[in-house]
VONUVEX-294434 format. One line per 5 residues: number of its first residue (from 0); their letters; for each residue x, y, z of N, C-alpha, C. Coordinates in nm, 4 decimals. Layout:
// residues N
NUM) A) X Y Z X Y Z X Y Z  ...
***
This chain:
// residues 57
0) MIINF) 10.6972 6.4692 16.4969 10.6328 6.3884 16.3943 10.7134 6.2578 16.3726  10.8348 6.2924 16.3245 10.9256 6.1973 16.2905 10.9537 6.0949 16.3729  10.9697 6.1301 16.5019 10.9839 6.0128 16.6400 10.8709 5.9346 16.6241  10.7471 6.0122 16.6250 10.6278 5.9326 16.6449 10.5822 5.8503 16.5332  10.6106 5.8909 16.4208 10.5605 5.8171 16.2795 10.6815 5.8115 16.1759
5) PNSWV) 10.7919 5.7642 16.2030 10.9150 5.7611 16.1298 10.8725 5.6912 15.9831  10.7933 5.5957 15.9840 10.7766 5.5409 15.8533 10.6307 5.6110 15.7589  10.5829 5.7052 15.7955 10.4793 5.7891 15.7406 10.5117 5.8477 15.6100  10.6323 5.8771 15.5817 10.6643 5.9579 15.4367 10.7077 5.8406 15.3779  10.7155 5.8756 15.2370 10.7264 5.7682 15.1252 10.9100 5.7823 15.1189
10) NSQYG) 10.9526 5.6610 15.0950 11.0996 5.6676 15.0608 11.1170 5.7269 14.9511  11.2258 5.8003 14.9331 11.2803 5.8569 14.8060 11.4005 5.7765 14.7699  11.4944 5.8531 14.6661 11.6242 5.7657 14.6444 11.6780 5.7260 14.7682  11.7461 5.5984 14.7446 11.8494 5.5442 14.8355 11.7745 5.5370 14.9720  11.6442 5.4975 14.9753 11.5894 5.4862 15.0829 11.5823 5.6245 15.1980
15) FKRYI) 11.5976 5.7418 15.1770 11.5991 5.8434 15.2650 11.4478 5.8758 15.2485  11.4103 5.9629 15.3565 11.2703 5.9926 15.3567 11.2702 6.1620 15.3790  11.1828 6.2224 15.3457 11.1630 6.3826 15.3524 11.0507 6.4080 15.4232  11.0734 6.4890 15.5329 10.9600 6.5475 15.5996 10.9401 6.7162 15.5875  10.8652 6.7676 15.5160 10.8333 6.9022 15.4836 10.7923 6.9518 15.6232
20) LNKFP) 10.8494 7.0476 15.6903 10.8044 7.1578 15.7973 10.6898 7.2489 15.7609  10.5726 7.2528 15.8183 10.4788 7.3396 15.7933 10.4890 7.4717 15.7928  10.5675 7.5373 15.9016 10.5685 7.6642 15.8912 10.6908 7.7435 15.8652  10.7987 7.6605 15.7986 10.9038 7.7121 15.7568 10.9348 7.6664 15.6231  11.0393 7.7139 15.5428 11.0598 7.6469 15.4226 11.1928 7.5420 15.4237
25) FSIIY) 11.1743 7.4650 15.5273 11.2763 7.3560 15.5305 11.1836 7.2158 15.5229  11.3047 7.1187 15.4891 11.2597 6.9885 15.5008 11.3656 6.9206 15.5861  11.3171 6.8115 15.6354 11.4349 6.7171 15.7101 11.4560 6.5901 15.6238  11.5634 6.5523 15.5914 11.6172 6.4571 15.4960 11.6423 6.3278 15.6020  11.5953 6.2263 15.6267 11.6129 6.1350 15.7261 11.6182 5.9963 15.6879
30) KIVNN) 11.6726 5.8987 15.7163 11.6796 5.7645 15.7278 11.6689 5.6669 15.8454  11.5989 5.5689 15.8224 11.5923 5.4861 15.9538 11.7001 5.3707 15.9370  11.8002 5.3458 16.0397 11.9233 5.2609 16.0168 11.8890 5.1885 16.1639  11.8871 5.0550 16.1681 11.8980 4.9658 16.2988 11.7769 5.0422 16.3740  11.6748 5.0742 16.3369 11.5731 5.1281 16.4300 11.6178 5.2730 16.4835
35) QIMII) 11.7003 5.3504 16.4321 11.7285 5.4584 16.4730 11.7298 5.5737 16.3786  11.6979 5.6769 16.3918 11.6534 5.7901 16.2905 11.7738 5.8576 16.2698  11.8468 5.8587 16.1461 11.9602 5.9548 16.1177 11.9252 6.0652 16.0483  11.9205 6.1820 16.0714 11.9042 6.2921 16.0255 12.0269 6.3207 15.9091  11.9938 6.3358 15.7977 12.1006 6.3620 15.6841 12.1279 6.4946 15.6515
40) SVMHN) 11.9906 6.5880 15.6378 12.0129 6.7080 15.6171 11.8986 6.8051 15.6790  11.9085 6.9199 15.6862 11.7967 7.0013 15.7154 11.8068 7.1126 15.5907  11.7247 7.0922 15.4925 11.7248 7.1485 15.3552 11.6411 7.2613 15.3395  11.6965 7.3495 15.2972 11.6006 7.4970 15.2157 11.5218 7.4392 15.1199  11.3896 7.4542 15.0911 11.3038 7.3947 15.0103 11.3366 7.4711 14.8462
45) SRKPN) 11.4030 7.5970 14.8593 11.4194 7.6618 14.7452 11.5506 7.6387 14.6645  11.6323 7.5359 14.7337 11.7530 7.4989 14.6734 11.7300 7.3692 14.5784  11.8108 7.3414 14.4984 11.8226 7.2176 14.4084 11.7614 7.1077 14.5094  11.6775 7.0166 14.4388 11.6153 6.9181 14.5433 11.7176 6.8439 14.6025  11.8143 6.7724 14.5283 11.9187 6.6877 14.5800 12.0390 6.7248 14.6193
50) YWQDR) 12.0681 6.8529 14.6398 12.1956 6.8921 14.6634 12.2821 6.8769 14.7777  12.2193 6.7850 14.8616 12.2693 6.7506 14.9765 12.3303 6.5688 14.9484  12.2797 6.5199 14.8372 12.3303 6.3869 14.8365 12.4694 6.3549 14.8018  12.5633 6.4576 14.7721 12.6912 6.4237 14.7619 12.7564 6.4420 14.9035  12.6900 6.4581 15.0053 12.7440 6.4389 15.1435 12.7370 6.2855 15.2158
55) VE) 12.6573 6.2306 15.1156 12.6163 6.0617 15.1886 12.7133 5.9764 15.1053  12.7585 5.8814 15.1976 12.8328 5.7922 15.1326 12.7665 5.6419 15.0839
***
């Protein structure tokens, strides 16, 4: 879905997008950089919402 429709999800903080998986309790956090999809995190949905942000420079 992300490859076919990368701009379908709303930008969150710092321009990241979040794709929520349907059958699993995970989300994919990604960003589009120079027409490429950069996956930042595969996040478990029960954790703090922005725990992964300290990994990004």
